[in-house]
Backbone as JSON Lines, residues from 0, in Angstrom:
{"i":0,"aa":"M","n":[-18.72,-2.86,-10.4],"ca":[-17.68,-2.3,-9.57],"c":[-17.41,-3.25,-8.4]}
{"i":1,"aa":"R","n":[-16.17,-3.56,-8.18],"ca":[-15.79,-4.47,-7.1],"c":[-15.76,-3.72,-5.77]}
{"i":2,"aa":"P","n":[-16.19,-4.4,-4.71],"ca":[-16.19,-3.74,-3.4],"c":[-14.77,-3.56,-2.87]}
{"i":3,"aa":"L","n":[-14.64,-2.65,-1.93],"ca":[-13.34,-2.43,-1.28],"c":[-12.99,-3.64,-0.43]}
{"i":4,"aa":"K","n":[-11.7,-3.89,-0.31],"ca":[-11.2,-4.98,0.53],"c":[-10.56,-4.34,1.75]}
{"i":5,"aa":"K","n":[-11.03,-4.73,2.92],"ca":[-10.54,-4.14,4.16],"c":[-9.46,-5.02,4.77]}
{"i":6,"aa":"R","n":[-8.37,-4.39,5.18],"ca":[-7.26,-5.07,5.86],"c":[-7.0,-4.35,7.18]}
{"i":7,"aa":"S","n":[-6.64,-5.11,8.18],"ca":[-6.34,-4.54,9.5],"c":[-4.85,-4.71,9.8]}
{"i":8,"aa":"F","n":[-4.28,-3.69,10.42],"ca":[-2.86,-3.68,10.74],"c":[-2.65,-3.12,12.14]}
{"i":9,"aa":"S","n":[-1.53,-3.47,12.71],"ca":[-1.1,-2.85,13.96],"c":[0.07,-1.94,13.6]}
{"i":10,"aa":"I","n":[-0.13,-0.64,13.79],"ca":[0.89,0.35,13.43],"c":[1.18,1.18,14.67]}
{"i":11,"aa":"A","n":[2.43,1.2,15.05],"ca":[2.87,1.97,16.23],"c":[2.03,1.61,17.46]}
{"i":12,"aa":"G","n":[1.72,0.33,17.59],"ca":[1.0,-0.15,18.76],"c":[-0.51,0.06,18.72]}
{"i":13,"aa":"H","n":[-1.03,0.54,17.61],"ca":[-2.47,0.78,17.48],"c":[-3.02,-0.01,16.3]}
{"i":14,"aa":"R","n":[-4.21,-0.58,16.48],"ca":[-4.87,-1.28,15.38],"c":[-5.56,-0.27,14.48]}
{"i":15,"aa":"T","n":[-5.45,-0.49,13.2],"ca":[-6.14,0.36,12.23],"c":[-6.59,-0.51,11.06]}
{"i":16,"aa":"S","n":[-7.62,-0.1,10.4],"ca":[-8.11,-0.81,9.22],"c":[-8.07,0.13,8.03]}
{"i":17,"aa":"V","n":[-7.77,-0.44,6.89],"ca":[-7.71,0.34,5.65],"c":[-8.52,-0.42,4.6]}
{"i":18,"aa":"A","n":[-9.39,0.29,3.91],"ca":[-10.19,-0.3,2.84],"c":[-9.74,0.28,1.5]}
{"i":19,"aa":"L","n":[-9.28,-0.6,0.63],"ca":[-8.84,-0.21,-0.71],"c":[-9.43,-1.17,-1.74]}
{"i":20,"aa":"E","n":[-9.41,-0.74,-2.98],"ca":[-9.8,-1.62,-4.06],"c":[-8.8,-2.78,-4.14]}
{"i":21,"aa":"P","n":[-9.25,-3.99,-4.49],"ca":[-8.34,-5.15,-4.55],"c":[-7.13,-4.93,-5.46]}
{"i":22,"aa":"E","n":[-7.3,-4.16,-6.52],"ca":[-6.19,-3.91,-7.43],"c":[-5.05,-3.16,-6.74]}
{"i":23,"aa":"F","n":[-5.39,-2.23,-5.87],"ca":[-4.35,-1.52,-5.11],"c":[-3.62,-2.47,-4.17]}
{"i":24,"aa":"W","n":[-4.38,-3.34,-3.48],"ca":[-3.73,-4.31,-2.58],"c":[-2.77,-5.21,-3.36]}
{"i":25,"aa":"T","n":[-3.14,-5.6,-4.57],"ca":[-2.28,-6.47,-5.38],"c":[-0.95,-5.77,-5.67]}
{"i":26,"aa":"V","n":[-0.99,-4.51,-6.05],"ca":[0.23,-3.76,-6.34],"c":[1.05,-3.59,-5.07]}
{"i":27,"aa":"L","n":[0.42,-3.24,-3.97],"ca":[1.14,-3.03,-2.71],"c":[1.77,-4.33,-2.2]}
{"i":28,"aa":"E","n":[1.07,-5.44,-2.33],"ca":[1.63,-6.74,-1.93],"c":[2.87,-7.06,-2.76]}
{"i":29,"aa":"S","n":[2.8,-6.81,-4.05],"ca":[3.95,-7.07,-4.93],"c":[5.13,-6.19,-4.56]}
{"i":30,"aa":"E","n":[4.86,-4.91,-4.28],"ca":[5.94,-4.0,-3.91],"c":[6.56,-4.43,-2.57]}
{"i":31,"aa":"A","n":[5.75,-4.84,-1.63],"ca":[6.27,-5.31,-0.34],"c":[7.15,-6.54,-0.54]}
{"i":32,"aa":"R","n":[6.71,-7.47,-1.37],"ca":[7.52,-8.68,-1.65],"c":[8.85,-8.31,-2.28]}
{"i":33,"aa":"R","n":[8.84,-7.4,-3.25],"ca":[10.08,-6.98,-3.91],"c":[11.03,-6.33,-2.91]}
{"i":34,"aa":"A","n":[10.48,-5.66,-1.91],"ca":[11.3,-5.01,-0.89],"c":[11.71,-5.98,0.22]}
{"i":35,"aa":"G","n":[11.23,-7.22,0.15],"ca":[11.56,-8.21,1.17],"c":[10.89,-7.92,2.5]}
{"i":36,"aa":"R","n":[9.72,-7.32,2.46],"ca":[8.99,-6.94,3.67],"c":[7.63,-7.6,3.72]}
{"i":37,"aa":"T","n":[7.07,-7.66,4.91],"ca":[5.69,-8.09,5.03],"c":[4.8,-6.92,4.61]}
{"i":38,"aa":"L","n":[3.58,-7.22,4.26],"ca":[2.66,-6.14,3.91],"c":[2.46,-5.21,5.1]}
{"i":39,"aa":"S","n":[2.39,-5.77,6.29],"ca":[2.2,-4.97,7.5],"c":[3.35,-3.98,7.71]}
{"i":40,"aa":"S","n":[4.58,-4.44,7.56],"ca":[5.72,-3.53,7.75],"c":[5.8,-2.51,6.62]}
{"i":41,"aa":"F","n":[5.39,-2.91,5.43],"ca":[5.37,-1.99,4.3],"c":[4.34,-0.87,4.53]}
{"i":42,"aa":"V","n":[3.16,-1.25,5.01],"ca":[2.12,-0.26,5.31],"c":[2.6,0.67,6.42]}
{"i":43,"aa":"A","n":[3.28,0.12,7.42],"ca":[3.81,0.95,8.51],"c":[4.82,1.96,7.98]}
{"i":44,"aa":"Q","n":[5.63,1.55,7.01],"ca":[6.61,2.45,6.4],"c":[5.89,3.59,5.67]}
{"i":45,"aa":"V","n":[4.87,3.27,4.92],"ca":[4.1,4.3,4.22],"c":[3.44,5.22,5.24]}
{"i":46,"aa":"D","n":[2.95,4.64,6.32],"ca":[2.3,5.44,7.36],"c":[3.25,6.49,7.94]}
{"i":47,"aa":"T","n":[4.48,6.13,8.2],"ca":[5.42,7.08,8.8],"c":[5.79,8.21,7.85]}
{"i":48,"aa":"A","n":[5.66,7.98,6.55],"ca":[6.07,8.98,5.56],"c":[4.9,9.79,5.0]}
{"i":49,"aa":"R","n":[3.7,9.6,5.51],"ca":[2.52,10.17,4.84],"c":[2.14,11.58,5.23]}
{"i":50,"aa":"D","n":[2.79,12.2,6.18],"ca":[2.43,13.54,6.64],"c":[0.98,13.52,7.15]}
{"i":51,"aa":"S","n":[0.15,14.46,6.71],"ca":[-1.23,14.53,7.2],"c":[-2.22,13.86,6.27]}
{"i":52,"aa":"R","n":[-1.73,13.28,5.19],"ca":[-2.61,12.61,4.23],"c":[-3.2,11.35,4.88]}
{"i":53,"aa":"P","n":[-4.48,11.04,4.63],"ca":[-5.05,9.8,5.14],"c":[-4.26,8.58,4.65]}
{"i":54,"aa":"L","n":[-4.17,7.56,5.49],"ca":[-3.38,6.38,5.14],"c":[-3.86,5.73,3.86]}
{"i":55,"aa":"A","n":[-5.17,5.61,3.67],"ca":[-5.68,4.99,2.45],"c":[-5.22,5.77,1.2]}
{"i":56,"aa":"S","n":[-5.25,7.08,1.28],"ca":[-4.79,7.9,0.15],"c":[-3.3,7.71,-0.09]}
{"i":57,"aa":"A","n":[-2.52,7.68,0.99],"ca":[-1.07,7.49,0.85],"c":[-0.76,6.13,0.22]}
{"i":58,"aa":"L","n":[-1.51,5.11,0.58],"ca":[-1.29,3.78,0.0],"c":[-1.68,3.75,-1.48]}
{"i":59,"aa":"R","n":[-2.77,4.4,-1.82],"ca":[-3.16,4.46,-3.24],"c":[-2.09,5.17,-4.07]}
{"i":60,"aa":"L","n":[-1.58,6.29,-3.54],"ca":[-0.53,7.02,-4.26],"c":[0.74,6.2,-4.38]}
{"i":61,"aa":"R","n":[1.09,5.45,-3.34],"ca":[2.27,4.58,-3.4],"c":[2.09,3.5,-4.46]}
{"i":62,"aa":"A","n":[0.9,2.91,-4.51],"ca":[0.61,1.89,-5.52],"c":[0.67,2.5,-6.92]}
{"i":63,"aa":"L","n":[0.13,3.69,-7.07],"ca":[0.16,4.36,-8.37],"c":[1.58,4.64,-8.81]}
{"i":64,"aa":"A","n":[2.42,5.12,-7.88],"ca":[3.82,5.38,-8.2],"c":[4.52,4.09,-8.6]}
{"i":65,"aa":"S","n":[4.24,3.02,-7.9],"ca":[4.86,1.74,-8.21],"c":[4.44,1.24,-9.59]}
{"i":66,"aa":"A","n":[3.15,1.34,-9.87],"ca":[2.65,0.9,-11.17],"c":[3.19,1.77,-12.3]}
{"i":67,"aa":"T","n":[3.32,3.05,-12.04],"ca":[3.87,3.98,-13.04],"c":[5.34,3.65,-13.34]}
{"i":68,"aa":"Q","n":[6.1,3.38,-12.28],"ca":[7.52,3.01,-12.46],"c":[7.63,1.72,-13.25]}
{"i":69,"aa":"A","n":[6.77,0.74,-12.95],"ca":[6.8,-0.52,-13.66],"c":[6.49,-0.32,-15.14]}
{"i":70,"aa":"G","n":[5.54,0.58,-15.43],"ca":[5.2,0.9,-16.82],"c":[6.32,1.61,-17.54]}
{"i":71,"aa":"D","n":[7.01,2.51,-16.83],"ca":[8.12,3.24,-17.43],"c":[9.31,2.35,-17.75]}
{"i":72,"aa":"S","n":[9.47,1.29,-16.95],"ca":[10.62,0.4,-17.16],"c":[10.25,-0.81,-17.99]}
{"i":73,"aa":"G","n":[9.04,-0.78,-18.58],"ca":[8.64,-1.9,-19.4],"c":[8.27,-3.12,-18.59]}
{"i":74,"aa":"G","n":[7.93,-2.91,-17.29],"ca":[7.52,-4.02,-16.44],"c":[8.69,-4.79,-15.87]}
{"i":75,"aa":"Q","n":[9.91,-4.26,-16.0],"ca":[11.09,-4.98,-15.51],"c":[11.55,-4.42,-14.21]}
């Protein structure tokens, strides 16, 4: 089992760290690139839309949704 990879971000003027599996970071980085955003601004966007869910959980769900959409469209 691969260890979690921790990333630090500044969101709404506060520093925060998120630890996710490397595979999730890979999907999130790809989605941020496709959206023409930095990973930091992409994470901030997910943060604002997450309600009371922990940020790490919201990011995992976003990555899962992205990977599911890619699978549904044949990776295109």
